[in-house]
C-alpha positions in Angstrom: -253.4 38.6 132.2 -255.1 40.4 135.1 -256.4 43.1 132.8 -257.5 40.3 130.3 -259.3 37.9 132.7 -261.0 41.2 134.3 -262.3 42.0 130.6 -263.7 38.6 130.1 -265.5 38.3 133.7 -267.2 41.8 132.8 -268.0 40.5 129.5 -269.6 37.1 131.2 -271.3 39.0 134.4 -275.1 38.9 133.8 -274.6 37.1 130.4 -276.8 34.4 129.2 -273.8 32.3 128.9 -273.2 33.2 132.9 -277.2 32.4 133.4 -276.7 28.9 131.7 -274.1 27.8 134.5 -275.6 29.3 137.3 -272.8 31.8 137.6 -270.2 29.0 137.9 -267.2 29.8 136.1 -263.9 29.2 137.4 -260.2 30.2 136.5 -258.1 27.0 136.2 -259.8 24.3 137.5 -263.2 23.7 139.3 -263.6 22.6 142.9 -264.1 19.0 143.4 -267.5 19.3 144.3 -268.9 21.9 141.7 -272.5 21.4 140.6 -273.3 20.8 137.1 -273.0 22.9 134.7 -270.4 24.8 135.0 -267.3 26.4 132.9 -263.5 26.7 133.3 -261.7 29.3 131.9 -257.8 28.3 130.9 -255.1 30.5 129.4 -253.5 27.7 127.1 -251.2 30.2 125.5 -249.9 33.5 125.6 -247.2 34.6 122.9 -245.7 38.0 122.9 -246.3 40.0 119.4 -243.6 42.7 119.6 -243.0 43.6 116.1 -241.8 47.3 114.7 -243.8 49.9 116.9 -246.5 47.3 118.2 -246.3 45.8 121.7 -248.8 43.1 122.3 -249.8 39.7 122.7 -251.9 36.8 121.0 -253.4 34.8 124.0 -255.4 31.7 123.2 -258.1 31.2 126.1 -260.1 28.2 126.4 -263.5 28.0 127.9 -264.3 24.3 128.9 -267.9 23.5 129.0 -269.3 20.8 131.4 -272.6 19.6 131.6 -274.3 16.1 132.9 -277.6 16.4 131.1 -278.5 13.4 129.4 -279.9 15.7 126.4 -277.6 17.8 124.2 -279.7 20.8 124.8 -278.0 22.1 128.0 -274.4 22.1 126.4 -275.5 23.3 122.8 -277.2 26.3 124.9 -274.2 27.1 126.7 -272.1 26.9 123.4 -274.4 29.0 121.5 -274.6 31.6 124.3 -270.6 31.5 124.4 -270.5 32.1 120.9 -272.9 34.9 120.9 -271.0 36.5 123.6 -267.4 36.1 122.3 -267.1 35.5 118.5 -265.8 38.4 117.4 -266.6 40.6 120.3 -265.5 43.8 121.7 -263.7 43.7 125.0 -262.5 46.9 127.2 -259.1 45.7 128.5 -257.1 48.3 130.9 -253.9 49.3 128.9 -254.6 47.5 126.1 -256.5 47.7 122.6 -258.5 44.4 121.4 -257.4 43.5 117.8 -259.7 40.8 117.6 -261.4 38.0 119.5 -261.9 35.0 117.3 -263.1 31.3 118.0 -260.7 28.9 116.7 -261.6 25.7 117.6 -264.2 23.3 119.3 -263.4 19.8 120.6 -266.1 17.7 122.3 -265.6 15.0 124.7 -267.7 12.6 126.6 -267.0 10.3 129.5 -268.4 8.5 132.5 -267.9 10.3 135.8 -268.7 9.0 139.6 -271.2 11.3 141.2 -272.7 11.3 144.6 -276.0 9.9 142.7 -274.0 7.5 140.8 -272.1 7.0 137.2 -272.9 9.9 134.9 -272.3 10.7 131.6 -270.3 14.1 131.7 -270.0 16.4 128.2 -267.0 18.5 128.3 -266.7 21.1 125.3 -264.0 23.0 124.9 -263.8 26.1 122.9 -260.8 27.8 122.2 -260.4 31.7 121.1 -257.7 33.7 120.2 -257.6 36.9 121.5 -255.1 39.7 120.0 -254.0 42.8 122.1 -252.0 45.5 121.8 -250.5 47.9 124.7 -252.2 51.1 124.5 
């Protein structure tokens, strides 16, 4: 999993998506005082795919995008830049060959949260990617 996360963060480095969130990209959970906007990466599942001579894994990675902007422009910009970066992308993963990276799902959510400035609407868009890799 380290090799895959390293490849993902290498792809994110210096990208428009990273700029959208000010470089605030966290694994598993954002700190309690994280400034908006930001993104969180989670490994949803990792299923071994060891069939015949193939030793591989099918990994579901979720990018959670968070924005408190009252406009949809910020969150849609984040989503569009994430798609441009990862839809059918290439990844260099040490010890593995990428078979594919496919976006499989988008779930949008919104809820009121309490911030130091008061109550605010927080948009959370969860974007799932299926990444299939094979051991080299």
